[in-house]
C-alpha positions in Angstrom: -24.6 -20.7 -110.5 -25.3 -17.2 -109.9 -23.4 -15.8 -106.7 -22.0 -12.6 -105.2 -18.9 -14.1 -103.8 -16.5 -16.0 -105.8 -16.1 -19.8 -105.1 -12.5 -20.9 -104.3 -13.3 -23.9 -106.8 -15.9 -24.4 -109.6 -16.6 -28.1 -110.3 -17.6 -28.0 -113.9 -19.7 -31.2 -114.8 -22.0 -32.8 -117.3 -23.6 -34.8 -114.3 -22.6 -35.5 -110.7 -21.1 -39.2 -110.8 -19.6 -40.9 -107.8 -16.2 -39.5 -108.8 -17.5 -35.9 -108.7 -19.3 -36.5 -105.4 -16.1 -37.7 -104.0 -14.3 -34.6 -105.2 -17.1 -32.3 -103.9 -16.8 -33.7 -100.3 -13.1 -33.7 -100.3 -12.9 -30.1 -101.5 -15.5 -28.9 -98.8 -13.8 -31.0 -96.1 -10.7 -29.0 -96.6 -12.5 -25.6 -96.1 -12.9 -24.7 -99.7 -16.0 -23.1 -101.1 -17.2 -25.0 -104.1 -19.8 -24.5 -106.7 -21.2 -27.2 -109.0 -21.4 -25.9 -112.8 -23.5 -27.4 -115.6 -23.1 -26.1 -119.0 -25.6 -23.2 -118.6 -23.8 -22.2 -115.3 -20.5 -21.8 -117.1 -22.3 -19.5 -119.7 -23.5 -17.4 -116.6 -19.8 -17.3 -115.4 -18.5 -16.2 -118.8 -21.3 -13.7 -119.2 -20.5 -11.9 -116.0 -23.4 -13.1 -113.8 -21.0 -14.9 -111.4 -17.6 -13.6 -110.3 -14.6 -15.6 -111.5 -13.5 -18.5 -109.2 -9.9 -19.3 -108.1 -9.7 -22.3 -110.2 -12.1 -24.5 -112.2 -12.0 -28.2 -112.1 -13.1 -29.7 -115.6 -14.8 -32.9 -115.4 -17.2 -32.7 -118.4 -17.8 -36.0 -120.0 -17.7 -34.6 -123.7 -14.5 -34.1 -125.0 -15.7 -31.1 -127.1 -17.5 -29.5 -123.9 -14.4 -29.9 -121.8 -12.2 -28.2 -124.3 -14.5 -25.4 -125.2 -15.2 -24.6 -121.6 -11.3 -24.7 -120.7 -10.4 -22.4 -123.6 -13.2 -19.9 -122.8 -12.2 -19.8 -119.2 -8.6 -19.3 -120.1 -9.7 -16.2 -122.1 -11.2 -15.0 -118.9 -8.0 -15.4 -116.9 -9.4 -18.2 -115.0 -7.0 -21.3 -114.2 -8.4 -24.7 -115.0 -7.4 -28.2 -114.1 -6.5 -29.7 -116.4 -5.0 -27.0 -118.7 -6.2 -26.1 -122.0 -3.0 -27.6 -123.6 -3.5 -30.8 -121.6 -7.0 -31.2 -122.4 -6.6 -30.7 -126.1 -3.6 -33.4 -126.2 -5.7 -35.9 -124.1 -8.5 -35.5 -126.5 -6.6 -36.3 -129.5 -4.7 -39.8 -129.7 -3.1 -38.9 -132.8 -1.4 -35.7 -131.3 -0.3 -37.8 -128.4 1.3 -40.5 -130.7 3.2 -37.7 -132.5 4.2 -36.0 -129.3 5.6 -39.3 -127.8 7.5 -40.2 -131.0 9.0 -36.9 -131.2 10.3 -37.0 -127.7 11.4 -40.6 -127.7 8.7 -41.6 -125.2 8.2 -45.6 -125.7 4.8 -45.9 -127.5 3.4 -48.5 -129.9 4.0 -47.8 -133.5 1.4 -45.4 -134.7 0.3 -43.9 -137.9 -2.6 -41.6 -139.3 -4.9 -43.0 -141.7 -6.7 -40.2 -143.6 -8.8 -42.6 -145.9 -9.1 -46.3 -146.5 -6.7 -46.8 -149.2 -4.1 -45.1 -147.0 -5.0 -47.5 -144.2 -4.5 -50.4 -146.6 -1.0 -49.3 -147.3 -0.3 -48.8 -143.5 -1.4 -52.4 -143.0 1.4 -53.6 -145.3 3.9 -51.7 -143.3 2.7 -52.7 -139.9 1.7 -56.2 -140.5 -1.4 -58.0 -139.1 -2.9 -57.6 -136.6 -3.5 -53.9 -136.3 -5.6 -51.9 -134.2 -7.7 -49.0 -135.6 -8.9 -46.2 -133.3 -10.9 -42.9 -133.5 -8.7 -40.0 -132.4 -11.0 -38.9 -129.8 -13.0 -41.6 -127.9 -13.3 -43.1 -124.4 -14.0 -46.5 -122.7 -12.8 -48.5 -125.8 -15.6 -47.0 -127.9 -14.7 -47.6 -131.7 -11.6 -49.4 -131.3 -11.2 -52.5 -133.7 -8.6 -55.1 -134.1 -8.0 -56.2 -137.5 -6.6 -59.6 -137.8 -6.6 -60.1 -141.5 -7.7 -59.2 -144.9 -11.3 -60.5 -144.3 -11.5 -58.4 -141.1 -10.4 -55.2 -143.0 -12.8 -55.9 -145.7 -15.7 -56.1 -143.2 -14.6 -53.2 -141.4 -14.4 -51.1 -144.6 -18.0 -52.4 -145.5 -19.2 -51.2 -142.1 -17.6 -47.8 -142.3 -19.1 -47.2 -145.8 -22.6 -48.1 -144.5 -22.5 -45.7 -141.6 -20.0 -43.0 -142.9 -20.1 -42.7 -146.5 -18.7 -39.1 -146.5 -15.6 -40.3 -144.5 -16.2 -37.9 -141.5 -14.7 -40.4 -139.1 -11.1 -39.9 -140.6 -8.5 -39.5 -139.9 -8.1 -42.4 -137.5 -5.1 -43.9 -135.7 -3.6 -47.1 -136.9 -1.5 -48.8 -134.5 0.6 -52.1 -134.0 -1.3 -54.5 -131.9 0.4 -55.0 -128.4 0.2 -58.6 -127.3 -0.6 -57.6 -123.5 -0.1 -60.2 -120.7 -3.9 -60.3 -120.0 -3.7 -56.7 -118.4 -2.8 -53.1 -118.8 -1.8 -50.6 -116.3 -3.5 -47.4 -115.3 -1.5 -44.9 -113.2 -3.4 -41.9 -111.7 -1.3 -38.7 -111.4 -2.1 -35.8 -109.4 0.1 -32.8 -110.1 3.1 -34.5 -111.0 3.2 -37.4 -108.6 1.7 -40.9 -109.5 -0.6 -41.7 -106.4 -1.7 -45.2 -107.4 -1.4 -48.0 -110.0 -3.9 -50.6 -110.9 -4.0 -53.5 -113.2 -6.9 -53.9 -115.5 -7.2 -57.6 -116.2 -9.5 -59.0 -118.8 -9.9 -62.1 -121.0 -10.6 -59.8 -123.9 -7.9 -57.9 -125.7 -9.3 -54.7 -124.6 -8.9 -54.0 -120.9 -11.2 -51.1 -120.2 -13.2 -51.4 -117.0 -16.2 -50.3 -118.8 -15.9 -53.4 -120.9 -15.7 -55.6 -117.8 -12.0 -55.5 -117.0 -11.2 -56.5 -113.1 -9.2 -54.1 -111.1 -6.2 -55.2 -109.1 -3.9 -52.8 -107.0 -0.3 -53.0 -108.1 2.8 -51.3 -106.6 4.2 -48.3 -108.5 7.7 -49.5 -109.9 10.7 -47.3 -110.7 9.8 -47.8 -114.4 6.3 -46.7 -114.0 7.3 -43.5 -112.1 9.9 -42.7 -114.8 7.3 -43.2 -117.9 4.8 -41.1 -115.9 7.4 -38.3 -115.3 8.3 -38.1 -118.9 4.5 -37.8 -120.0 3.9 -35.0 -117.4 7.0 -33.1 -118.6 5.2 -33.0 -121.8 1.6 -32.5 -120.7 2.3 -30.3 -117.7 1.4 -31.1 -114.0 -2.4 -32.1 -113.7 -4.9 -34.8 -113.0 -4.3 -37.6 -115.2 -5.0 -41.3 -115.8 -1.9 -42.7 -117.7 -2.3 -45.9 -119.4 0.9 -48.2 -119.7 1.1 -51.3 -121.6 3.8 -54.1 -122.0 4.2 -56.4 -124.9 4.7 -60.1 -124.2 7.1 -60.1 -127.3 9.4 -57.4 -126.1 10.9 -55.9 -122.8 9.7 -52.7 -121.0 6.5 -50.7 -120.7 5.2 -48.2 -123.2 2.8 -45.3 -122.6 -0.4 -46.1 -124.5 -2.2 -42.8 -123.7 -2.8 -40.1 -121.3 -6.5 -39.3 -120.1 -7.6 -35.9 -118.9 -10.7 -37.1 -116.9 -9.8 -40.2 -115.1 -12.5 -42.1 -113.1 -11.6 -43.5 -109.6 -14.6 -44.0 -107.7 -14.9 -47.7 -108.6 -11.4 -48.6 -108.5 -10.8 -47.0 -105.1 -12.7 -49.7 -103.5 -9.8 -52.0 -104.4 -6.8 -49.9 -104.2 -8.0 -47.8 -100.9 -6.1 -44.6 -102.0 -8.1 -41.2 -101.5 -7.6 -39.9 -105.0 -10.1 -37.3 -104.3 -8.3 -35.9 -101.3 -5.1 -35.8 -103.3 -6.8 -33.8 -106.0 -8.5 -31.4 -103.2 -5.1 -30.9 -101.7 -3.6 -29.8 -105.1 -6.5 -27.4 -105.7 -6.0 -26.0 -102.1 -2.4 -25.4 -103.2 -3.6 -23.7 -106.8 -6.2 -21.5 -105.0 -3.5 -20.4 -102.4 -1.1 -19.5 -105.2 -3.8 -17.6 -107.1 -4.8 -15.6 -104.1 -1.2 -14.4 -103.4 -0.6 -13.6 -107.0 
């Protein structure tokens, strides 16, 4: 990424997926100069081989890479989207749960389990079934539903076989939400929800990577309110906010906030130019930086 003239925007990536290609096209269509940066290119920037850009859009797939890059750029005085605070929160479901609970944001009952015996105690508190999640994971990876004692014993046996030293702990132990066959993903750009989709599946997990079908749905006042409450806590940014409803109760809950939302595949169904909205936000951010 060696260059003499600073780019308006640097797109930090692990690889150029369809999502990042759309972002690149939208940014260039608005007249912004854009450089694509892999990990080594970020090293060149940090080492002074390239001038600091106006803003860096962090789209690295690895949670660890995204947080590390954002924090180091912040020390250099470079603005990032999302911010380091938001990235750190988005990459830890346990921190999110504590934040939502402490601020009264509707959220499934969630607890931290630091070892197997503590999880067993939590099972007695929550009741069957429960969901156990890694604190940092995407696409439904490592998320399990424990329906009864036999499921728990099988899960413990599997953990002991691959994680004898307990490095996977702590985990999030969460009440099971009886969804009506779908959840909701709301894409937020800045502080504005721009599109909502249903992710419908016959499986209890409704991740698109696991085969969920995408349907556009209208943004409701309740969705907007919950997203606004989340953005108040995380700060304006580029998020995928997951909302769920429980058929046994009234109202929606915030399940989690994601810092690196995918949108290319779902845009075929919902028809909203998410990349263009993000490009508009980055135009605004670069203009503000130039004035400052």
